[in-house]
N, C-alpha and C positions, 0 to 999 in steps of 0.2 A: 602752550602748546595751542591751537585755535581750533573747533570742534566745529564743522558746518552740519546744518540740517541732511544736504545732498551735495554728491560729488558728482559730477557729470563728465565723462568721458568722451571727448572729440566736441569740437566748436563748428560742427558742418548744420546741417538743415534738422535733423531730427533734436542733437543736443542745443543747438542756442534755443527752440522752441521751448524743449522744457526748462530752460533754466528762465528763459522771459515770462513763462507761466508761475514756474516757483516764487520767482523773484516778484513778481506783481502780490503774492500774498505773505511779502517779508521773509520769506524762507531765505537763510543762508545758504547760498550758492556757491560751489568751487566750480569752476568748469576749468579740466585740464587738457589741454592740447597740444599732441605730439609737434605739430608745426608753428611755424615763425606766424607771429601778430604782424603782417605787413602794414596794417592799415596805422595801427600804434606808430611804426617805425617809419611812414611817411606822414604824419599827419593826418591819419585818415584819408591816406587818397592810394589804395590799393593799385589802379592803375598807373599812374607816375610811378609808383614803387617797379611794377613789372615792366615799363618800357627803359627804366635805365638800366635796370639789371645786367648786367655783361654773360653772365652763366644765368640760364634759367632751368635751375637743376634741382632736385630737393638736394637738405643735406642729407651728410650718411647718417648722420643720428637716427633721422626721419625720413628713411628710404620712400621711394614709392614705385610701383611700375611705370616706368617710360615707355614711348613707343618703339624706341630701338632696341628694348630688351627682346621683344618677339621677331622672328624672322621665317620666313618661309624657307624650304631645302627642295630639291630634288632627290630626296630620301624617302623612307619607307614612312608611310604615313602613322602618323600614332607616336614617333619615335623620339619626340624630343624630350628635353629630361633637363634635371637642373645643372649639369655637365654643358648643355648646349649640344650634346652629338646627334647623327642621325644614322640611319642607315644609308644606302645606296643604291635601290631596286630602280629609281625611275620614278614612283610614285609621289604623291605631294607629301611632306613632313614640315616640321616647325624645328627651331631651335628659340628656347627660351633661358636668359639669364637675368642678373638684376635681382631685383627684391622680390619678386612672386616668379617663385619656380615651379614648374610642372614635369609631368609624366605621364601627363593621359594620351589616349589613342588623336584626340584634335586637342587644340590650344582654345584655352579660355580667353577669348582677346580683347578682352576689356581692360581698362586701366583705373586708376582712381589716383588721388593726390592727399597728400594729408599736409597740409597748412590750415590758420586760421579761416573757416568758413567752409572747409572741407571742399569734396568735389562740387557742391553747391555752389562754388565763386565762377566755374567753368562751364555748369549745366548748362542746356540750349533753353531752358526756359518753358516747356511744354508742360502744360498740365493739366492732363486729361483725366477723368475718374475711371478706376474701373467699371466695368458693367456689371449687372445686377447675377448674371449667371458664370460670371469668373469667377465667384465666392465660392463654389462647388463643380468641378469638372469631374468628378470621378462618375458620374451617370454619363458620361462622352467616353468613358474607359481609360483616363488617364488622369495621373496628379492627384492631388488632395484638397479634402475639403477643410474650408476656414471654420472656425469656431465662433465666426461673425458672420451675418450676413450683412448686405449693403445696406437695407434701412437701419439696421443696428448703427453700422458708422456714418451714414448720411450727413446728420449733424455736426460731426467732425468733418466731414469734408466743406460744410458750410464753412466752420471756422477755419480750416485753413487757408480756403479761398481768400476769406477777408485777411486774414494776418499777409498770405504771400501778395495779393492784389490780383488776381485773376479777370482778365478778359475773354468773355465768350456768350454766346446767345444760348440761353436758356431753352428756349423754344424750338431753335434748332438741333440743341443736344437731346431734347426728350421725343421730337419726332422722329429724328433718324437714327439714334442709336438707344433710344428706348428707357432712357434716363429717366428716374421718378426723382421731381422735387415737390417741395411742397409749393401749394396753392401761390399763385401770384410772384414766385420766386425770380427774382435776378441777378444776375453776377456784379460784382463791384462796376464791372467797367463793360463796356460795350465790347464787340469781337475785333478784332484788329482788323484794318481793312486787309481785302484779298490782295495776294501779289499779283504780279502780271502773270507768271505762268499757271497762277490759279484760272485767271480769267479765260485763258487760252485753253486750258484744259475743260472748263466748264462749258465752253463755246464748243467743243471739240467731241466731249466725250461724255457729258451727263446725257444719260439715257438711254446709253450705249450698252449691250449687256455682252457679256465675256465667257466662254466657258473655262470653269474648273475642271480638269481633267481627272484629278487624283478623286475631288467627293462625287465626280459625275453628275455637275449641277451648272447654273450658271447665275452671274449674279450682274443685277445692274449699276450700272457707276455713276456715282453721284459724288461732286467734289463739296467738302466738310469741311469746315473750320475748325480748327483746332483750339482749344483752351488754351491760353498762353499766361504765365504769371509776369508779365512786362507789362508797364504802362500805357493806355489807352484814353480814350474818353471814357470819363467816369458816367454811369448811368443814374440818374437822378431818382429813379427810382426807390434805387436801391436802399435796404434799411427802413422801409415804410416811409420812404420820399426824404431820408435825411441824406441819401445822397451818399457818396464816398469821395476820399480825399486821398489821391495817390501819395505814394510815400518815394520820395528821392534817396538823394545821397543819405547814407547814416538813418536809411528809417525815417528823416525826419518829413513832415507833411508839404507836399509840394504840389498845390492845385495845377499846376502847368506843366509838370514831369510828362512825358511822352516818348514813347520809341520814336525814332526820326530816323530810323532806319540807316542806322552807321551800318551795318554788315558785318560789324565787329564783334558780335556778342560774346564770341569765345576769345581770351579770358574771361576780359571784363566788359560790362557795356560803358561806352563813354559818357553816354547821356544817363546813368543811372536808372535807368526806366527797369532793367530786368532786375527781378527780386534775386537775392542773395542772403545766406545767413547772415553776412555785416550788417544788413539790415536790422534785422532781428537785434544783433547785439547793439546796433545805435540808441537801442529801445530800452533796454534792458536796466532796471533798479539799481540803486547803491548797494544791493544787499546781494549783488552775483559778482564775483570777482573771477578772470580770466587770467589764467598761468599758461602762458606759451610756452613753447621747447621745452618740454614734461612730457615724458615717455612713460607713458605706465604700463609697466610689465607684470604686477601682481595685480589681482583683488586678493581685500583680507579678510579672513572670516575668522568667526570664534568657535569654539569647541563644537557649539550646535549647529554651526554653518551658515549663521547668520553673518550677513557681510557686515562689516566693522569700518572699511576704509579701502586706500590703495596703496600699494607702493610705486614710486614714478623717480625716473631716471632724467637728469639734466643733459644737457649733448656734451659733457666733460666726464659724463659716466658717475658725478654724483648721484646717491641714492637717498630719495626722501619717502616719508611717508604722511598723509592726510589721514583722518577720521571723520566719518560720518555717521546717519542712522540707515541714510538709504545712497545705495550705488546705484548709477545709473547708465550703464555702457552704449556709447551712441558713437563708436569710432569706427564706420562702414561694415558691410559684412563681413568681410574677410578679416579684418583688422579686431572687428569683437570676436569671431571665433579664435583666432590665434590669442588673446589676451584669456580667454575663458581656458582653452588649450595651454596655455602658459601657467593659469592658476590650478588646473588639476580640478575644476568644477565643473557643474553641469551636465556631467556623461551620464547620469543614471539610465537614460533613454538610447543610447547608442548613439544617438540622431545628431550629435554635437559637430558642426563642422560640415555636416553631408547634406544634400538637398540643393546643392550649390546651382544656382538657375543665373540665367540672364536672356537678353534678348539678342540671339542673333540676327545680324543684318544681313539679307541679301541684297546687294546694290545693283542696280542695272544701269546704263546710262547712257546717252546718246544726244544728237543734234537734231533741233525743230528743223522743219523744211526750208531751205532757203528765202530768206526775204521774213523772215518771221522772228521775234524775238520774246527769249525766256524771262529777259529782264534781271538776270542773272545778279547776284551779289548786291541787290538793292532790298535792305530789310532783314529780318530774322533767316535763318537758315532753311527753315518749313512755316509754313504760317498754315496750309490745309493738306486733306489726303481724303483718301478714299477707307472707308467704314465699313463697308459690305459684306469684308471677310473676318471679321473676327466673330462670328455668333452663329449658331445654330448646329444643326446636325453632322455640319461638314468636318466640324471638329473630330466627330468619330475617325473620322480617313485620314485628317494630315492636322498638322497645328495650325491654329487661328492666326492672322498676322494684320496688322496695320497698314498702312502703303503711304508713306510720308513723299509729299512732293520737295526736292531738295534744289533749292532756289541759290547755292553758290555754286554754280556750276559743277564740276567733277571733282570738286576738292577732298573729297571723301573717299574716293574712287581711285582716282589719279594723282592727287597731291596738287598742293598750288598754283597759280596761274604761271609761276615761271615753267614748269614744268611744259605748258603748250608752248610757249617761247623757244623752251628746247625744241620740240618736233617741230616747229616751224622753219627754227634755224638748221637745226643739223640733219633734218631728215627732207624737209622741200628747201631749203637754198634760199630761202626767203630771207631781204633786209629792209634796211629803209621803207619807203611807203608801202611796198608790198608785203613786208612783215606787219608795220601797222595796223594796215586793212585787213590782212587775213586775220590777225588776232583779235582785231574787233568783232568780223563776222563769228569767229569761232566762238568764241566766250559769250555773245549775245544770243546765241542760238543754244548753248550747253543747258542740260537739266539732269537730275537724277532722280529715281524713284527707289525708295529707301523701305524694303518689303521687311518690316519688324515681328520677328517670329515668338510664338508665347513657349518657353519649353518648359516641360511640366517639371514636377519636383523626381528626382531620382535618388535615391541614397549614395549609387556611385560616385555620383559628381560632388566631391568632396573640398574641404582645406583639411589640412592637417600640418603637422611641424616639422622641417627638415630633418634629416637626421644627422647631418654633419654641418651644414651650411649655416653660419652666425651673420646678424647684421654689425653695425659699429659699436652696438653697445653690449655684443655678447650674445643676441636674444636670439633663437632662432627664427630662422625664416619661414615665412608661410610656404605650402607646397600646395599645388593646385593637381586633380586627378579630374579631368574634362571630357566630355565627350558629346555627340550629339547622338539622338536613339531616329529609331526609323519616322517616327511620329513627326518629328521636327524635317528630318530630309526632306519627306511625302511634303510637308508643307512649303518648301524652298522648292521642290520641282513644281508644284503647282503656281508659285509664285512667279515663276521665270514663265511657265506659257502663259500666265495672267502679261505679264511684262511683253512677250511676244506680240499678244493680241493688239494690245496698248500702241506698243509700237508702230504696228500696219494702223489702225485707225489714226493714227494722227501724221501718219507718211514721214515718221520721223527715222533717222539714221544711226542703228543701233552699233556704237563702240566697247558695248560691253567684252570685256575680255579678262580672265583672271590669272595675269600673266604681268611681268615675270615672276614667279615661282618665290623670290625674296621678300615681293610686298603683298602677298595672299598666304601667312602660313596657315589661316583658316581656308585651305584649300581640301577637297575630296570629289569624290567621284560616286555617283549614283546613278543607277540603271544607266549609264553608259555616257552623262553628259557629266563636264565638271562645273562645280559650282565653288564660288567662294564668298567668305562671309566677314564682316566685321564685327565686333562688340560694342552694343550700343554703352556701355559703362553702368549696367543696371543689374549688380549683384544683389541676389536675394536668398533666402531659404536658409541658411548657415546655423541659422539658432532657430529653428521652426518651430511654429505656434499651434498649439493642440488643445485639445478637451482634457488628455489624459497625459501624466506625466511617464507613463508607460512608453509612447510615441511621437513627445515631442519635448523641446527645451524650455519652452515659457510659454505662462497659460493666457487666456486672451486680453488682459492688460499688458502684455510681453514682463510679467514677472516670473524668474528664474524660478519652477519648480521645486528644486533642491536646496534653495539658498532664500532665507527672508529678507528682505530689504536692498535685494540684487534685482535690476531689470536689464535687459538686454534689448535695447528699441532701435529701430530702422527696419530698412527690407529683409533684414537677416530674417526677420521674423516671420515676413511672407510666405504662405502655404502655397501659394502660385503667382506669377508675376503676369498673366494674363498677358494683353496684346498693347497695355498703358503704358506710357512711360510712368514711373512710379513715385516720383516725388512727392506728388500731391497725397497719393494714398499713403507714403512713409509719414508724410506731414500730420495728416488727421489721425494716425494711430499713434503719433508721440503726443500728441493734444491728449489725446484721448488719456495715458498713460498718465501724462502731469496731472488729471484729475485725478488717477488713483493714489498719486502718490501724495497728493495734498490732503487726501482723505486717509491716507495712513498716518500722515504727520501729525492732522488735528485730532485724530484718535489716540496719537501717544499724547498728544497738549490737553486732552481733555481731563479736568480733575476727577481724580475717582471721590467715590460718595465716602465720607467716613460715617461708620456705624458701630454704635455704642451697645456692648454686649447688655444683654437684657439679664437680669437676676433671675434665675428662678424663684417664685413664691415659696414662700414661707412656709413649714410645717406646723 
C-alpha cells in the first residue's frame, strides 16, 4: 500500500495549486478528483473533448447542479424544496431538482462542476483583489471579521497573480480602488485593451454623478479595467525587470500567447489564454499523482481525531482507501462541507455548513441608441466596470456592489442569440434581408449591467445532508437553505436606481424584465418593485475561518480546529465574500496554506536530537 505525504481532494484551482507547491518540494501528493480527466482522455485537449461530446452532462456518480435543475414558478415565494413542489398564490417561487436540493425562502442560484479542473475550467477569468476594508465589515454593522488582514495576505496575492498570470494596471488599482502594493509593483502583464462598450461608457459617463437613494449620497462614475487571469502583453518591468513569460496550453511557457477575442471563454478558451487549473497541473512535478473518477466519501481519522486518509469510491461503487499524513479538502465550498458532514467531523463550533454566501447578481439590460455600436461578442464577457459602489459608509445602509459591463449581449439575462432570432421571427414576422439587418442592429447595440452584491455571512444560510435523497453512489445529496436579507435587497434597490440613471444618461432603451417566471427562479418583491437575480457561482463560507474553535471551522491557515492534519481550503473558508470575484483570493489563501503544510511536513522530517543520559556523580 502506497502511503502519501498529502492527499488533496479536488483538482480545481485551490487543489491544483496546493499540489503544485508541495510537489515542488518533492512531497508525495495524491490528488483525488471526483470528475473525469478529459485532458487525459483527449491528449490534453479538453476543448476538443467538450466539442465532440454528444451529451454535455455529468456522470451520475459525480453529478453537479446544472441550469435546468432550478426554475421559477408562479407559486409562493420560497416554497421550493427537494421534491420540486411549490404553492400557487401567484407570487414568485421556484423548483429545485437534481444534485443540489433546496428548501429555503429564495434559491441559491449558482452551480458548480465536478470535473478535473473544477469550476475553474469554466470561470470568466476575472481576478480582482479584495479591498482592505473588506476584511472587516463588522464596523459597518454586518458580516464577520477575518482573522487575517489585507496586508498579511498581500504577498500571497502577488504569488497568485504570478501563478495565474494576471493582466492589470497597478497604478489604476492603487489610485481608483485604494489597493496597497509594494513600491514599484507591476502586474505580470499589462491590462487588457478596453472593450468597445468600455470606450462608449467612458466617453458618455466618466465624471457623471448618480444618486444612491438608499445610502442618500451620490457617486461619481469612472470606468475602471478589471484584472484578468488571461494572457495579455507582458510587462517588461515585472520581477525587477526580468519580465514575464505567458503560459499557454498545459501551462507551458508561450511568449506569444494572447487573448485574441474569441468571445467563447466559457467553457474553454480556444487560444488557451485564460488561466485554468489544467495549466497548473501541466506544471506538476513527478511526485504528484492524479486519480480521477474517485469520489471521496469519508475522511479517516484515528482515535485522537487526527486525519489519516480518505475513503473513496469509483464510479462502479468499488470502495478504496488512501492514507497520508495530511489531508487537504479542496472540493468546492458545498462539497467540502458535504464531505465533512458525511464524515461526522469538524462540528464542534456548530458552524460547519453554515454561512453560505454567494454574489447575487442583479442584471439590467438594454440597447444603446440607434446607430451606436456596443461591440457585442468581441472579447471576454466583461473587461471593465464601475468600482465606486464597493466601499465607504454606504455599506451600513445597503450591500456594496461592483458593476461589471456585460459585453456578450443579453446572453446571461435572456439566453443565447437564437432567442433574438426567435423574437424577430415569431413576434415581428421578419425574414430574409429584413431579418438579417434587424438581427445585426439588435445584437450590435445590446449590453448588460451586472451588479454583483456582497452577501454577508448568515448562519441561517447553510448546507446540510438531505434526509432521504441519495446520489448514484448512495451518498446523501447536499441540501441548501438560502435567503437574501434586507441588506442585500436594499443593495439591489440601490443598484436598480443607479441602473435607471445610467440608462437615462446613455439614452438607452431599457429592456429589463424579470419574466417569464420560469427563467427567473431568483425573483422577489421589495418595496413594491420586482427584482430578479442570478448566482455568480461564487460559493463561500461553509467552513468559515476564524480566531477561535468556538465560532469557526478552520483557523487562519485553513486547518480544521478539531482535527490535526486536516485542512479545508477554498472559498468555503472565507468569512466574507466582499464584492470581488473570489478566485484570486482563494488562490492566495491556498498558496498560504501550502506553505503551512510544507512547514508541518518539514517539522515531521526533522531529525530528533539523541540525548545521552547523564549518570549521577558517584558518592
